C-alpha positions as CSV (number, residue, x, y, z in Angstrom):
1,X,-90.6,0.5,7.3
2,X,-87.0,-0.6,8.0
3,X,-86.7,-2.0,11.4
4,X,-85.0,-0.3,14.6
5,X,-82.3,-2.3,16.1
6,X,-80.1,-1.7,19.4
7,X,-76.4,-2.1,18.5
8,X,-73.3,-2.0,20.7
9,X,-70.4,-0.8,18.9
10,X,-67.1,-2.2,19.5
11,X,-64.6,-0.8,16.9
12,X,-63.9,1.3,13.9
13,X,-63.8,0.4,10.4
14,X,-61.3,1.5,7.9
15,X,-63.9,3.7,6.4
16,X,-64.3,5.6,9.7
17,X,-67.7,4.1,10.7
18,X,-68.3,2.6,14.1
19,X,-68.9,-1.1,13.9
20,X,-71.0,-3.6,15.9
21,X,-73.1,-6.7,15.3
22,X,-77.0,-7.1,15.2
23,X,-79.2,-9.7,16.6
24,X,-78.4,-11.9,13.7
25,X,-74.5,-11.7,14.0
26,X,-74.2,-9.6,11.0
27,X,-71.7,-6.8,10.8
28,X,-73.4,-3.3,11.3
29,X,-71.6,-0.1,10.1
30,X,-72.7,3.0,11.7
31,X,-71.7,6.5,10.5
32,X,-71.8,9.3,13.1
33,X,-71.5,7.0,16.0
34,X,-68.4,6.3,18.1
35,X,-67.1,2.8,19.2
36,X,-68.3,2.1,22.8
37,X,-71.7,3.7,22.4
38,X,-74.7,1.7,22.3
39,X,-77.2,3.2,19.6
40,X,-80.5,2.6,18.0
41,X,-80.2,2.3,14.3
42,X,-82.5,2.0,11.4
43,X,-81.7,-0.7,8.8
44,X,-80.2,0.8,5.5
45,X,-78.5,-1.1,2.6
46,X,-77.6,-4.7,3.6
47,X,-76.0,-7.7,2.1
48,X,-75.8,-11.6,3.4
49,X,-73.0,-10.6,6.0
50,X,-73.4,-6.9,6.8
51,X,-75.7,-4.1,7.1
52,X,-75.6,-0.2,7.1
53,X,-77.2,1.4,10.1
54,X,-78.6,4.8,10.0
55,X,-78.1,6.4,13.4
56,X,-81.4,7.5,15.1
57,X,-80.6,7.5,18.8
58,X,-77.6,7.3,21.1
59,X,-78.7,5.2,24.0
60,X,-75.3,5.1,25.7
61,X,-73.3,8.2,24.9
62,X,-69.3,8.1,24.6
63,X,-67.3,10.5,26.8
64,X,-65.5,11.4,23.6
65,X,-68.7,12.7,21.8
66,X,-68.5,16.6,21.3
67,X,-70.8,19.0,19.5
68,X,-69.8,19.4,16.0
69,X,-69.0,23.1,15.2
70,X,-70.0,23.1,11.6
71,X,-73.8,23.2,10.9
72,X,-73.2,21.4,7.6
73,X,-71.7,18.3,9.4
74,X,-73.8,15.1,10.2
75,X,-76.9,13.4,8.9
76,X,-79.8,15.0,7.2
77,X,-82.2,13.7,10.0
78,X,-82.6,14.3,13.9
79,X,-80.3,12.2,16.1
80,X,-81.4,12.2,19.9
81,X,-79.6,11.1,23.1
82,X,-81.3,8.7,25.4
83,X,-82.6,11.8,27.4
84,X,-84.3,13.0,24.4
85,X,-81.7,15.8,23.7
86,X,-81.2,16.7,20.0
87,X,-77.5,16.0,19.4
88,X,-77.6,17.6,15.9
89,X,-79.8,20.8,16.2
90,X,-78.7,21.9,12.6
91,X,-79.6,18.7,10.8
92,X,-81.6,20.7,8.3
93,X,-78.5,22.4,7.1
94,X,-76.3,19.2,7.4
95,X,-75.4,16.4,4.9
96,X,-71.9,17.6,3.7
97,X,-69.9,14.7,2.4
98,X,-66.5,15.8,3.8
99,X,-65.8,15.6,7.5
100,X,-66.9,12.4,9.1
101,X,-65.6,12.9,12.6
102,X,-66.6,16.3,14.0
103,X,-68.6,14.6,16.7
104,X,-65.4,13.0,18.0
105,X,-63.0,14.5,20.4
106,X,-59.8,15.3,18.7
107,X,-57.5,13.0,21.0
108,X,-59.9,10.1,20.4
109,X,-59.7,10.7,16.6
110,X,-56.0,10.2,16.8
111,X,-56.4,6.8,18.5
112,X,-58.9,5.8,16.1
113,X,-56.6,6.5,13.2
114,X,-53.8,4.4,14.7
115,X,-56.4,1.7,15.3
116,X,-57.3,1.6,11.6
117,X,-53.6,1.6,10.4
118,X,-52.8,-1.3,12.9
119,X,-55.9,-3.3,11.8
120,X,-55.1,-2.8,8.1
121,X,-51.4,-3.9,8.4
122,X,-52.6,-6.9,10.6
123,X,-55.3,-8.0,7.8
124,X,-53.4,-7.1,4.6
125,X,-49.9,-7.8,5.4
126,X,-50.3,-10.8,8.0
127,X,-46.4,-10.4,9.3
128,X,-46.8,-13.0,11.9
129,X,-47.6,-16.6,12.0
130,X,-51.0,-16.2,13.7
131,X,-53.3,-13.1,14.0
132,X,-52.2,-12.6,17.6
133,X,-48.5,-12.7,16.6
134,X,-49.2,-10.3,13.8
135,X,-50.9,-7.9,16.2
136,X,-47.7,-8.0,18.4
137,X,-45.6,-7.1,15.5
138,X,-47.8,-4.3,14.2
139,X,-48.3,-2.8,17.7
140,X,-44.6,-2.4,17.9
141,X,-44.2,-1.1,14.5
142,X,-46.9,1.7,14.3
143,X,-46.3,4.7,16.7
144,X,-48.9,7.2,18.0
145,X,-50.2,9.5,15.5
146,X,-48.7,12.8,15.3
147,X,-51.0,15.9,15.7
148,X,-50.0,19.1,14.2
149,X,-49.8,22.3,16.0
150,X,-50.4,25.8,14.8
151,X,-47.3,28.1,13.9
152,X,-46.3,29.7,17.3
153,X,-47.0,33.2,15.7
154,X,-50.6,32.1,15.0
155,X,-51.3,30.9,18.4
156,X,-52.4,32.4,21.5
157,X,-49.8,33.2,24.3
158,X,-47.2,31.5,22.1
159,X,-48.4,28.0,22.9
160,X,-49.2,26.3,19.6
161,X,-52.6,24.9,19.5
162,X,-53.7,21.9,17.7
163,X,-54.3,22.9,14.0
164,X,-57.7,20.7,13.4
165,X,-59.5,23.5,11.6
166,X,-58.4,26.2,9.3
167,X,-55.5,24.0,7.6
168,X,-56.7,23.5,4.1
169,X,-55.1,25.5,1.5
170,X,-56.7,23.8,-1.5
171,X,-60.2,22.6,-2.5
172,X,-62.2,21.4,-5.5
173,X,-65.8,22.4,-5.9
174,X,-68.6,21.4,-8.4
175,X,-70.3,24.5,-10.2
176,X,-74.2,23.7,-10.0
177,X,-76.7,24.9,-12.7
178,X,-77.4,27.8,-10.4
179,X,-73.8,28.8,-10.8
180,X,-73.2,28.1,-7.1
181,X,-70.1,26.2,-5.6
182,X,-71.2,22.9,-4.3
183,X,-69.5,19.9,-2.5
184,X,-70.8,16.3,-2.9
185,X,-73.3,15.4,-0.2
186,X,-73.7,12.3,1.8
187,X,-76.4,11.4,-0.6
188,X,-73.9,12.1,-3.5
189,X,-76.1,15.0,-4.5
190,X,-74.6,18.6,-5.0
191,X,-74.6,20.5,-1.7
192,X,-74.3,24.3,-1.4
193,X,-72.2,25.3,1.8
194,X,-71.8,28.9,2.8
195,X,-68.3,28.4,4.4
196,X,-66.1,25.4,5.5
197,X,-64.2,25.6,8.8
198,X,-61.4,23.5,7.3
199,X,-60.5,26.4,5.0
200,X,-57.3,28.4,5.7
201,X,-58.3,32.2,6.3
202,X,-56.8,32.9,2.8
203,X,-58.9,30.0,1.1
204,X,-61.9,31.3,2.9
205,X,-61.3,34.7,1.6
206,X,-60.9,33.4,-2.1
207,X,-64.1,31.0,-1.7
208,X,-66.2,33.8,-0.4
209,X,-64.9,36.4,-3.0
210,X,-65.4,34.1,-5.9
211,X,-68.8,32.9,-4.6
212,X,-70.0,36.4,-4.3
213,X,-68.8,37.7,-7.5
214,X,-70.0,34.8,-9.6
215,X,-73.7,34.8,-8.0
216,X,-75.6,35.9,-11.1
217,X,-75.6,34.9,-14.9
218,X,-74.7,38.3,-15.8
219,X,-73.1,41.0,-13.7
220,X,-73.4,44.8,-14.0
221,X,-70.5,46.9,-15.5
222,X,-69.1,47.6,-12.2
223,X,-69.2,43.9,-11.1
224,X,-66.2,41.6,-11.2
225,X,-67.4,39.1,-13.7
226,X,-68.6,40.2,-17.0
227,X,-69.6,36.8,-18.1
228,X,-70.3,33.9,-15.6
229,X,-68.0,30.9,-15.8
230,X,-70.9,28.6,-16.1
231,X,-71.7,30.1,-19.5
232,X,-68.5,28.6,-20.9
233,X,-69.4,25.1,-19.8
234,X,-67.2,25.3,-16.6
235,X,-68.3,22.5,-14.3
236,X,-65.9,22.5,-11.7
237,X,-63.4,24.9,-10.0
238,X,-60.1,24.5,-7.9
239,X,-59.3,27.2,-5.5
240,X,-55.8,27.1,-3.9
241,X,-53.9,29.8,-1.7
242,X,-50.2,29.8,-0.4
243,X,-51.1,29.9,3.1
244,X,-49.0,32.8,4.4
245,X,-50.4,35.1,7.1
246,X,-52.6,38.1,6.3
247,X,-55.0,38.5,3.5
248,X,-54.7,37.8,-0.3
249,X,-52.7,40.5,-2.1
250,X,-50.9,41.2,-5.3
251,X,-47.6,39.7,-3.9
252,X,-49.6,36.8,-2.3
253,X,-52.0,35.7,-5.0
254,X,-54.4,32.8,-4.8
255,X,-55.1,30.3,-7.7
256,X,-58.5,29.8,-9.4
257,X,-58.7,26.8,-12.1
258,X,-61.8,26.6,-14.1
259,X,-62.5,23.1,-15.4
260,X,-64.3,22.7,-18.8
261,X,-64.9,20.3,-21.5
262,X,-65.7,23.4,-23.6
263,X,-62.7,24.8,-25.7
264,X,-63.9,28.5,-25.3
265,X,-62.8,30.1,-22.1
266,X,-65.0,32.6,-20.4
267,X,-64.5,36.4,-20.7
268,X,-63.6,36.8,-17.2
269,X,-62.7,39.7,-14.9
270,X,-62.2,39.3,-11.3
271,X,-61.7,42.1,-8.6
272,X,-59.6,39.5,-6.7
273,X,-55.7,39.0,-6.2
274,X,-55.9,35.6,-8.1
275,X,-54.2,33.8,-10.9
276,X,-57.0,32.4,-13.0
277,X,-56.6,29.3,-15.5
278,X,-58.8,27.5,-17.7
279,X,-58.3,23.6,-17.7
280,X,-59.5,22.2,-21.0
281,X,-60.5,18.7,-20.1
282,X,-61.9,17.3,-23.5
283,X,-59.4,15.2,-25.6
284,X,-55.9,16.1,-24.8
285,X,-56.1,18.1,-21.4
286,X,-54.2,21.5,-21.5
287,X,-54.0,24.4,-19.1
288,X,-54.4,28.2,-20.3
289,X,-53.4,31.1,-18.3
290,X,-56.5,33.6,-18.4
291,X,-55.5,36.3,-15.6
292,X,-52.3,37.0,-13.8
293,X,-49.2,34.8,-13.6
294,X,-48.3,31.1,-13.9
295,X,-46.8,31.0,-10.6
296,X,-47.7,32.0,-7.1
297,X,-46.1,31.9,-3.7
298,X,-45.9,29.4,-0.7
299,X,-44.4,29.9,2.6
300,X,-42.5,26.8,4.0
301,X,-40.5,26.9,7.3
302,X,-39.6,30.6,6.7
303,X,-38.7,30.2,3.0
304,X,-40.7,31.9,0.1
305,X,-41.2,29.1,-2.6
306,X,-42.5,29.2,-6.0
307,X,-45.5,27.0,-7.1
308,X,-47.4,26.5,-10.2
309,X,-51.1,25.7,-10.6
310,X,-52.0,22.5,-8.6
311,X,-53.3,20.0,-11.0
312,X,-52.2,16.6,-9.3
313,X,-52.8,15.3,-5.8
314,X,-49.6,14.9,-4.0
315,X,-49.2,13.7,-0.4
316,X,-50.4,16.5,2.0
317,X,-50.8,19.0,-0.8
318,X,-54.0,20.3,0.9
319,X,-52.5,20.9,4.3
320,X,-50.8,24.3,5.3
321,X,-47.9,22.5,7.1
322,X,-47.6,19.3,5.5
323,X,-44.2,19.7,4.0
324,X,-42.5,21.1,7.0
325,X,-44.0,18.3,9.2
326,X,-43.4,15.5,6.9
327,X,-39.7,16.6,6.4
328,X,-39.3,16.7,10.2
329,X,-40.9,13.5,10.7
330,X,-38.9,11.7,7.9
331,X,-35.5,13.4,9.2
332,X,-36.3,11.8,12.7
333,X,-37.5,8.5,11.6
334,X,-34.6,7.9,9.2
335,X,-32.1,9.2,11.8
336,X,-30.5,11.6,9.1
337,X,-27.0,12.9,9.9
338,X,-25.5,16.3,9.0
339,X,-22.8,14.5,6.8
340,X,-25.3,12.2,4.9
341,X,-26.6,12.2,1.3
342,X,-30.4,11.9,0.5
343,X,-32.3,11.0,-2.6
344,X,-35.6,12.6,-2.6
345,X,-38.1,11.1,-4.9
346,X,-41.4,12.6,-6.2
347,X,-40.0,15.7,-4.6
348,X,-42.9,18.1,-5.9
349,X,-41.9,21.7,-5.8
350,X,-39.0,21.0,-3.4
351,X,-40.4,22.1,0.0
352,X,-39.3,18.9,1.9
353,X,-35.9,19.3,0.3
354,X,-35.6,23.0,1.2
355,X,-36.5,22.1,4.8
356,X,-33.9,19.0,5.1
357,X,-31.2,21.0,3.1
358,X,-30.2,22.5,6.4
359,X,-29.9,19.2,8.1
360,X,-28.0,17.1,5.7
361,X,-25.0,17.4,3.4
362,X,-26.5,17.0,-0.1
363,X,-29.9,16.2,-1.6
364,X,-30.7,15.1,-5.1
365,X,-34.6,15.8,-5.6
366,X,-36.2,14.1,-8.6
367,X,-39.8,15.0,-9.9
368,X,-41.6,13.6,-12.9
369,X,-44.5,16.2,-13.7
370,X,-43.5,19.1,-15.6
371,X,-45.0,22.0,-13.8
372,X,-43.7,20.8,-10.2
373,X,-40.4,20.3,-11.7
374,X,-40.1,23.7,-13.0
375,X,-40.9,25.0,-9.5
376,X,-38.4,22.5,-8.1
377,X,-35.6,23.9,-10.1
378,X,-36.5,27.4,-9.3
379,X,-36.9,26.7,-5.5
380,X,-33.5,24.8,-5.2
381,X,-31.5,27.2,-7.3
382,X,-30.2,29.2,-4.2
383,X,-29.2,26.1,-2.3
384,X,-25.6,25.0,-3.0
385,X,-26.2,21.5,-1.4
386,X,-29.2,20.4,-3.5
387,X,-29.7,19.4,-7.1
388,X,-32.9,19.2,-9.0
389,X,-33.6,16.4,-11.6
390,X,-36.7,15.8,-13.8
391,X,-37.7,12.7,-15.5
392,X,-39.5,9.4,-15.4
393,X,-38.6,7.9,-11.9
394,X,-37.0,4.5,-12.6
395,X,-34.9,5.7,-15.7
396,X,-33.9,8.8,-13.7
397,X,-32.6,6.6,-10.9
398,X,-30.6,4.4,-13.4
399,X,-29.0,7.6,-14.7
400,X,-28.0,8.4,-11.1
401,X,-26.7,5.0,-10.6
402,X,-24.4,5.1,-13.8
403,X,-23.2,8.4,-12.5
404,X,-22.1,6.8,-9.3
405,X,-24.0,9.0,-7.1
406,X,-23.9,7.9,-3.5
407,X,-26.9,8.2,-1.2
408,X,-27.2,7.2,2.5
409,X,-31.0,7.3,2.4
410,X,-34.0,7.8,0.2
411,X,-37.3,9.5,0.6
412,X,-40.2,8.5,-1.4
413,X,-43.6,10.1,-1.9
414,X,-45.1,8.2,-4.9
415,X,-48.5,9.4,-6.3
416,X,-51.6,7.4,-5.2
417,X,-49.4,5.4,-2.9
418,X,-48.4,3.2,-5.8
419,X,-45.2,1.1,-4.7
420,X,-43.0,-0.3,-7.5
421,X,-40.9,-3.3,-6.3
422,X,-38.6,-2.6,-9.1
423,X,-37.7,0.9,-7.5
424,X,-36.8,-0.8,-4.4
425,X,-34.5,-3.3,-6.5
426,X,-32.7,-0.2,-7.9
427,X,-32.2,1.5,-4.5
428,X,-30.8,-1.8,-3.4
429,X,-28.4,-1.8,-6.0
430,X,-27.4,1.6,-5.1
431,X,-26.6,0.3,-1.7
432,X,-29.1,2.8,-0.1
433,X,-29.5,1.5,3.5
434,X,-32.5,3.4,4.8
435,X,-35.7,4.4,2.9
436,X,-38.6,6.6,4.0
437,X,-41.9,6.3,2.4
438,X,-44.7,8.8,2.5
439,X,-48.2,7.4,1.9
440,X,-51.8,8.0,2.3
441,X,-52.7,4.5,1.4
442,X,-51.9,2.0,4.4
443,X,-53.6,-0.7,2.4
444,X,-51.3,-0.5,-0.4
445,X,-48.5,-0.1,1.8
446,X,-49.4,-3.5,3.5
447,X,-50.1,-5.3,0.4
448,X,-46.5,-4.4,-1.1
449,X,-44.5,-5.4,2.0
450,X,-43.7,-8.9,0.8
451,X,-42.7,-7.7,-2.8
452,X,-40.5,-5.1,-1.2
453,X,-39.0,-7.4,1.3
454,X,-38.0,-9.8,-1.6
455,X,-36.2,-6.7,-3.2
456,X,-33.9,-6.5,0.0
457,X,-35.9,-4.1,2.5
458,X,-37.9,-4.8,5.4
459,X,-40.3,-2.5,7.5
460,X,-38.9,-1.4,10.6
461,X,-41.2,1.7,11.8
462,X,-44.3,3.5,10.8
463,X,-45.1,6.9,12.0
464,X,-48.6,8.2,11.3
465,X,-49.2,11.9,10.9
466,X,-52.6,13.5,10.9
467,X,-53.0,15.7,7.8
468,X,-56.8,15.0,7.5
469,X,-58.5,16.0,11.0
470,X,-62.1,15.2,11.3
471,X,-61.6,12.5,8.6
472,X,-60.4,8.9,9.1
473,X,-57.6,9.1,6.7
474,X,-53.9,9.5,7.9
475,X,-50.6,10.0,6.4
476,X,-47.9,7.4,7.2
477,X,-44.2,7.8,7.0
478,X,-42.7,4.3,7.0
479,X,-39.0,3.3,7.2
480,X,-37.5,0.4,5.6
481,X,-34.0,-1.0,6.2
482,X,-31.9,-2.9,3.7
483,X,-31.0,-6.5,4.8
């Protein structure tokens, strides 16, 4: 049997686990615990300098510990308090690999996220001559994490509540052999869930409808599926919704993408207001429309926008209010003025540009991917102070430079957080004084700072935004000023 040790937890790891040291001085990572707690853990995986601790008992409980509302959250074994109370009474249903922090009060989650960002920047960027000096510099750069409130019309008594549940408008699921929608469990095995509290009500509706209608290998004549997707080799599905108020309807459809390495799409009939696509993943990936329309609608800051099937993973794509909030944060951080001109790079479908168009003189929005760029053109068509471009990013910026475009500021949201120093070199030559970078990769940001500084920009502020409640990840809007 693995040994049981008592560990005092002192801080949080970048992975979201609480961290302490064992009696041998080795670092111990403990999921499901909170910094400040003293816990009993069973030894899991280990190496020369670290161990994984499996939480068994919370000896000293943090005042920030709360009861997780989702029965699928937490470890698949009982965890007790010092007094013998079971802290996870639904442990037999638990084991979902999604949320990591439902047991932590939301205000504490925000402070832990900031702590993670600060520690990453200190460790990876090392901006000062010593660790102490680096901490002083980084603490001044990184603001408190912004929490997102629900829209006023969705809240009680007109006071927006924190939107820490019901915010996701997109999620991907595996399709088990039993043809059930599954998520990856903590043990990396498929896990069936009957609902997800993170789902926006429309996504919950689409999830429940698809789950119920695809429950058997064959459906009756009056059923909604004449042949089950799994029979066509479908191994994964993506569900997405526009996130407007009310239920799904013909004017406000959802999206269903069936992922398969088989070239033959299923014969599918759904009694749901949904656009259905078949994604051929073998050889050269291609997308085929099976049912409905190519586009669907999104509501952003009171504007009805066009979107196409979501294939990529842009910053904040899964959050109901991401574009509105990131646009507002960027405008404030960059101190945008009504007479200024903005270059919006990796603009997606143009949601941020639509929001910012009311606050600035002109915007040129650039997108590389074909489908988002098509939506970008459609969404900016009615705005006389915006211009949509499609093309590879560096070559497009060179065209804009040759065309003698003038910009006061730039806003960048590169995919996967990739930061190309050559891009900043071009922006320097265009005499753009302020740049905002949106990223979900603080480590990549930290490692790129020296190269970006060599190209003429230095980091002046970092504003974290919480688009991933109950998970350790955080979205950053970073400001760079030209020397």
